[in-house]
MARVO-38993 format. One line per 5 residues: their letters; for each residue x, y, z of C-alpha. Coordinates in Angstrom, 3 decimals, padded with zeros to 6 digits. Each point is the difference from the previous one (the first is absolute). Example, Ala and Ser with C-alpha at 12.3 -4.5 7.8 and 13.67 -1.06 7.14 Angstrom:
residues 2
as> 012.300:-004.500:007.800  001.370:003.440:-000.660
//
This chain:
residues 407
mnqfl> -022.058:029.258:017.393  -001.945:003.378:-001.290  003.078:002.095:001.604  002.708:-001.898:-002.292  -002.601:000.304:-003.418
esagi> -000.629:003.847:001.126  004.567:-000.035:000.733  000.035:-001.900:-003.466  -002.074:002.180:-002.325  001.807:003.420:001.428
alqai> 003.269:-001.577:-000.396  -001.167:-001.621:-003.871  -001.599:004.147:-000.890  003.784:001.438:000.753  001.510:-001.769:-002.188
wankl> -001.789:-000.038:-002.845  -000.199:003.551:001.177  004.370:000.173:-000.094  -000.280:-002.651:-002.703  004.425:000.580:-001.087
rsllt> 000.462:000.592:003.349  -001.628:-003.267:001.042  001.538:-002.129:-002.701  003.551:001.475:000.794  -000.582:-000.723:003.763
vlgni> -001.134:-003.942:-000.959  002.566:-000.187:-002.405  003.118:-001.956:001.392  -003.223:-002.286:001.638  -001.236:-000.830:-003.245
vavts> 003.368:-000.750:-001.529  000.516:-002.079:002.628  -003.442:-002.113:-000.119  000.731:-000.053:-003.475  002.813:-001.498:000.154
iiavv> -000.679:-002.933:003.410  -002.774:-000.209:-002.669  001.871:-001.318:-002.721  002.362:-001.470:001.280  -002.273:-002.786:002.018
slvqg> -002.221:-000.163:-002.714  002.834:-001.884:-002.217  001.514:-000.976:002.704  -003.542:-002.540:001.037  000.228:-000.346:-004.069
lnagv> 003.818:-001.292:-000.258  -001.046:-002.153:002.750  -002.962:-001.650:-001.224  001.722:-000.365:-003.590  003.113:-002.053:001.488
kdaft> -002.206:-002.312:002.061  -002.012:-000.012:-003.430  003.013:-000.942:-001.397  001.301:-002.861:002.689  -003.914:-001.587:000.119
staga> -001.070:000.486:-003.656  001.966:-003.470:-001.210  -001.458:-002.500:002.323  -001.927:001.851:002.921  000.544:001.264:003.368
dafsv> 000.535:-003.413:001.750  002.731:-000.827:-002.335  003.364:-000.526:001.052  002.887:-001.457:-002.013  003.028:-002.655:000.013
qqrgf> 002.865:001.606:-001.800  003.742:-000.421:-000.506  001.223:003.354:001.574  -002.125:001.447:002.911  000.189:003.464:001.773
altnd> 004.280:001.390:000.648  -000.354:003.425:002.704  003.566:-000.880:-000.318  002.966:-000.302:-002.811  001.232:-002.886:001.696
eaerq> -003.249:-001.845:-000.374  -000.162:001.259:-003.407  003.384:-001.955:-000.949  -001.239:-003.334:002.137  -003.349:000.167:-001.831
qsnpr> 001.864:000.352:-003.156  001.286:-003.603:000.871  -003.578:-001.565:-000.170  -001.419:-002.590:-002.505  -003.083:000.425:-001.943
vtvae> -002.893:-001.314:000.836  -001.016:-003.106:-001.610  -003.344:-001.703:-001.915  000.921:-002.980:002.782  000.293:002.503:002.978
aaalr> -003.969:001.243:-001.211  -000.925:-003.403:000.156  001.061:-000.858:003.210  -001.241:003.453:001.265  -003.324:-001.163:-001.772
syggh> 000.404:-003.857:001.980  000.491:001.362:003.336  -003.167:001.376:001.125  -000.885:001.669:002.525  -001.295:003.985:-000.248
irmvm> 000.946:000.043:-003.665  -002.354:-000.917:-001.998  001.401:001.103:-003.730  003.361:000.200:-001.477  000.358:001.800:-002.899
aeads> 003.198:000.115:-002.303  001.238:002.449:-002.390  003.109:001.085:-001.518  000.805:003.790:-001.671  001.698:000.824:-003.075
saqvk> -000.785:003.254:-002.251  -000.064:-000.963:-003.908  -000.858:001.295:-003.306  -003.639:000.030:-000.465  -000.994:-000.047:-004.087
ygsqs> -003.478:-000.589:-001.941  000.576:000.236:-003.792  001.944:003.820:-000.786  -000.760:000.724:003.783  002.798:-000.224:002.546
ldsta> 000.388:000.576:004.092  002.947:000.352:001.429  000.920:-001.592:003.778  -003.600:-000.817:000.415  -000.211:-001.729:003.241
vrgvs> -000.803:-003.922:-000.807  -000.766:-002.272:003.332  000.267:-003.926:-000.081  -002.820:-001.830:002.607  -001.262:-002.278:001.444
keydn> -002.729:-000.887:-000.208  -001.754:001.462:003.178  -000.436:002.903:-001.508  -003.304:-000.577:-001.435  -000.808:-000.109:004.061
lptta> 001.523:002.985:000.791  -002.491:002.507:001.843  001.105:002.970:-002.681  -000.010:-002.333:-002.742  -002.640:001.436:-002.875
idrgr> -000.274:-000.232:-003.653  -001.627:002.842:-002.004  000.138:-001.959:-003.244  000.428:-003.765:-001.114  000.672:-003.073:002.951
litpt> 002.491:-000.202:002.377  002.990:-002.904:-000.503  -001.795:-003.392:000.674  002.485:-002.365:001.929  000.421:-002.708:-002.757
efdsg> 001.662:002.914:-001.697  001.982:000.902:003.366  001.222:-003.040:000.485  000.641:-001.108:-003.940  002.114:003.409:000.208
ravtv> -002.417:000.562:-003.618  001.033:003.872:-001.515  -002.803:001.710:001.234  000.058:003.788:001.207  -002.643:001.596:001.324
lgwdt> 001.198:003.723:-000.340  -000.472:003.585:002.183  -003.118:002.915:-001.483  002.594:001.761:-000.378  002.570:-002.002:-001.748
adrlf> -003.056:-001.400:-002.597  -001.023:003.000:-000.091  003.354:001.678:-001.636  000.495:-003.258:-001.887  -003.167:-000.472:-001.369
gpidp> -002.032:003.530:000.283  -003.617:-001.173:-001.323  000.770:-002.892:-001.124  -001.108:-003.001:001.853  002.655:-001.685:001.394
ldkev> -000.997:-003.582:000.742  001.224:-002.626:-001.094  002.596:001.762:-001.737  003.558:-000.594:-000.096  002.827:002.214:001.845
tiqda> 003.706:-000.587:-000.144  001.521:000.498:003.672  003.719:-000.688:-000.154  000.090:-000.663:-003.978  -002.876:-003.387:001.620
hfrvv> -003.570:000.342:-001.437  -002.646:000.035:002.479  -003.436:-000.056:-000.490  -002.370:001.826:001.872  -002.716:-000.567:002.257
gvaas> -001.305:002.194:002.232  000.834:004.033:000.297  000.076:001.041:003.888  -002.484:001.974:001.689  002.143:003.160:000.185
kgsvl> 001.187:001.085:003.362  000.640:003.701:-000.727  003.342:002.074:001.053  001.746:000.093:003.035  002.755:003.021:000.415
gqsqd> -000.488:000.524:-003.486  001.110:-003.649:-000.774  -002.113:-002.305:-002.191  -001.304:-002.932:001.772  -001.070:-001.546:-003.238
dfaiv> 002.934:-000.200:-002.062  000.788:-003.824:000.154  -000.558:-003.484:-001.612  -000.981:-003.220:001.989  001.472:-003.308:-001.287
plkaf> -000.323:-003.265:001.787  003.705:-000.511:002.410  000.790:-003.145:-002.233  000.237:002.001:-003.470  001.716:003.164:001.703
tnvfg> 003.076:-002.426:000.976  000.082:-001.105:-003.695  000.258:003.506:-000.867  002.576:001.972:002.683  001.908:-003.618:001.343
srpsl> -000.692:-002.092:001.608  001.365:001.283:003.791  -002.503:002.772:000.593  000.321:001.320:003.650  -003.554:-000.620:001.187
qltll> -002.256:002.083:002.253  -002.577:-001.908:002.224  -002.866:001.743:-000.029  -002.030:-001.189:003.274  -003.787:000.249:001.667
ptdeh> -000.852:-000.666:003.481  -002.763:-002.210:001.157  -001.191:002.641:001.633  -000.090:004.104:-000.839  001.251:000.376:004.064
qvqda> 002.171:-002.582:000.243  002.938:001.641:-002.635  002.985:-000.220:002.532  -001.035:-003.942:000.773  000.292:-000.731:-003.584
mddat> 003.379:001.896:-000.381  001.093:-001.812:003.229  -000.441:-003.275:-002.198  001.349:000.850:-002.871  002.952:001.124:002.106
vamri> 000.104:-003.644:001.220  -000.665:-001.889:-003.215  002.710:002.112:-001.942  002.710:-000.753:002.523  -001.153:-003.820:-000.132
arrlr> 000.058:-000.110:-003.525  003.596:001.676:-000.202  000.748:-002.215:002.999  001.634:003.009:002.423  001.086:-000.874:003.181
pkqkd> -001.435:001.838:003.087  002.717:002.692:000.180  000.220:000.872:-003.745  -001.719:002.710:-000.621  -002.426:000.085:-003.135
nfgvv> 001.162:000.201:-003.240  -003.298:001.377:-001.418  -002.378:003.100:000.451  -003.975:-000.484:001.042  -001.516:003.268:-000.496
ssgaf> -003.668:001.502:000.354  -001.347:003.223:-001.624  -000.343:000.856:003.772  003.630:-000.156:000.683  000.282:001.939:-003.249
laiyn> -002.191:003.072:001.146  001.061:-000.189:004.078  003.723:000.767:-001.500  -001.159:002.475:-002.336  -002.386:001.149:002.622
qatqg> 003.106:000.979:002.252  002.498:001.599:-002.755  -002.955:002.583:-000.863  -001.895:000.767:003.504  003.269:001.959:001.262
lfail> 000.282:001.908:-003.463  -004.350:000.609:-000.106  000.810:001.707:003.700  003.095:001.679:-001.094  -001.823:001.616:-002.751
igvvs> -002.932:000.812:001.718  001.810:001.480:002.393  002.155:002.216:-002.204  -003.285:000.924:-001.424  -001.980:000.772:002.975
lslvv> 002.482:002.661:000.787  -002.160:002.053:-002.603  -002.587:-000.091:002.880  002.122:001.042:002.714  000.267:003.375:-002.262
ggivi> -003.096:000.483:-000.705  -001.525:-000.656:003.519  002.810:003.204:000.427  -001.112:001.953:-002.598  -003.832:-000.648:001.428
mniml> 000.716:001.362:003.646  001.321:002.706:-001.842  -002.361:001.310:-001.749  -002.388:-001.319:003.577  001.849:002.633:001.971
mvvte> -000.920:002.709:-002.411  -002.997:-000.209:000.027  -001.032:-000.316:003.440  001.708:003.329:-000.373  -001.993:001.182:-002.639
rtrei> -003.379:-001.178:001.719  001.375:001.248:003.679  -002.943:002.939:000.018  -002.408:-002.990:-001.157  001.160:-002.666:002.659
glrks> -000.048:003.188:002.688  -003.442:000.631:-001.012  -001.016:-004.074:000.426  001.455:-000.609:002.866  -001.904:003.360:001.495
lgarr> -003.246:-001.404:-000.810  000.252:-003.066:001.511  002.334:-001.887:-001.946  001.744:-002.298:002.415  003.805:-001.077:-000.579
rdilw> -000.371:-003.188:-001.095  -002.656:001.347:-003.086  003.307:001.573:-000.870  002.051:-002.198:000.049  -002.119:-002.190:-001.718
qilte> -000.584:002.389:-002.634  003.283:000.258:-001.376  001.011:-003.518:000.568  -002.948:-000.723:-002.181  001.473:001.944:-002.288
sitls> 003.868:-000.966:-000.593  -001.707:-003.257:-000.224  -002.533:000.654:-002.665  003.302:002.161:-001.826  002.400:-002.780:000.408
tfggv> -002.666:-003.004:-000.998  -000.815:001.709:-003.116  003.679:-000.221:-001.255  -000.500:-003.407:001.073  -003.382:-000.820:-002.312
lgtgl> 001.872:002.202:-002.980  003.604:-001.949:000.281  -002.027:-003.781:000.201  -001.806:001.113:-003.291  003.436:000.543:-001.766
gfsva> 001.441:-002.745:002.229  -002.630:-002.333:-001.783  000.308:002.263:-003.525  004.457:-000.869:000.225  -000.545:-003.366:000.795
flisk> -001.983:-000.636:-002.856  001.511:002.575:-002.592  003.351:-002.328:000.712  -001.403:-003.564:-000.040  -000.928:001.200:-003.356
vsplp> 002.906:000.962:-001.662  002.058:-002.793:001.957  -000.443:-003.381:001.137  -000.459:000.690:003.047  -003.518:-000.956:001.686
aivep> -002.044:002.788:002.703  -002.311:-001.857:002.322  -002.238:003.241:001.367  -000.370:-001.722:004.344  -002.661:001.515:001.772
wsval> 002.305:000.092:002.795  002.131:002.611:-002.213  -003.225:001.997:-000.594  -000.531:000.265:004.136  003.891:000.237:000.122
gigvt> 000.824:002.905:-001.590  -003.519:001.888:000.927  000.932:-001.219:003.687  003.732:000.854:000.456  -001.068:003.420:-001.473
avvgl> -002.616:000.924:002.941  002.709:-001.296:002.769  002.413:002.445:-001.911  -003.094:003.024:-000.024  -001.103:-000.933:003.439
ffgiy> 003.716:000.048:001.423  001.156:002.734:-001.100  -003.241:002.231:000.575  000.868:-000.274:003.466  002.266:002.444:000.509
palka> -002.187:002.815:-001.680  -003.145:-001.036:001.657  001.495:000.163:003.431  001.321:003.157:-000.771  -003.779:001.145:-001.216
asldp> -001.723:-001.411:003.515  003.024:001.755:001.991  -001.216:003.826:-001.476  -001.829:002.112:002.341  -003.234:001.289:-001.676
iealr> 000.558:003.941:001.293  003.772:000.039:-001.017  -001.541:-001.916:-003.656  -002.528:002.472:-000.640  002.471:002.894:000.716
re> 001.830:-001.406:-003.125  -000.248:001.803:-002.907
//
């Protein structure tokens, strides 16, 4: 350990004595590690954002029954075009089926103009939901109250606004008990939902929640519903999805050989397809960027060969005074590793700076993972070790007498 620290100290002194040469030597490593760390941080942030987008509505263990499921081929997509709409009666059938399903919420979505006084918001998401909305784990109120079960059952014209919607419509005015116009129909504001922030630059707080019956009064009596389901246990999502599939097939009187004419989709399935689509692209991107490490390693090897030539007499003197072959080998390797790791440390810091700069000027989030720090520094240490072996072996094999004769 002492020998390593001593060799590392000598290497740092050499770096400091030749600042410009050292910087140019590790420039390839700096560029490569900066790119890798920036890409990893942005991809991790993107993955977290996508996961939040899929789970922010109802929770990580929720899944949905909808008109169409995943379509991996054009033929499958065309076949699903003829799927019948999901209905309120089917939501009731799922509720009564029991099994591993503990909650079924029916929802219809549209976009409409929302107005208060002279303020108007176009294309605001309007969600007509059943009373189970109040029991979702992600439902939270910032001001006011939730819509009551009686108001859901009667289809009363009341609404809970998203935080951004309320802020943009009312500003400093208290929105509670004020009347807004949604698609030319009047709704009384009873609550403002807690802020959820944005995902990939898209606000999660720009919406209006209304009872499903009130929604059908405004947008038509036959909307295509999406049913959000929660399992009785978070570890039994697949069992609950199987129960939902059986209940829907029974409700639609499908024969055993007929294919499902509906979709049962979980957030986990969405994320699995997303990860499958992006992992290959991510690996290729990292592979291309990593070529800079190879170039940087070759530069380090050339510089270390030059260092060995410059310090031939020093190496010969050390060997004549009793330094063993492995001592010389270890000294040159340590200097190579230290030089390369120095570039890795600089590149790691720059990589995080670039990632956070991009996250500030774009909707892409950035997340610092501890393993990415170890990756950036560890990879450059390995590069220094690998490309320092040949110069170290050459230095260790020098004949001390011949080395001392050189000027």
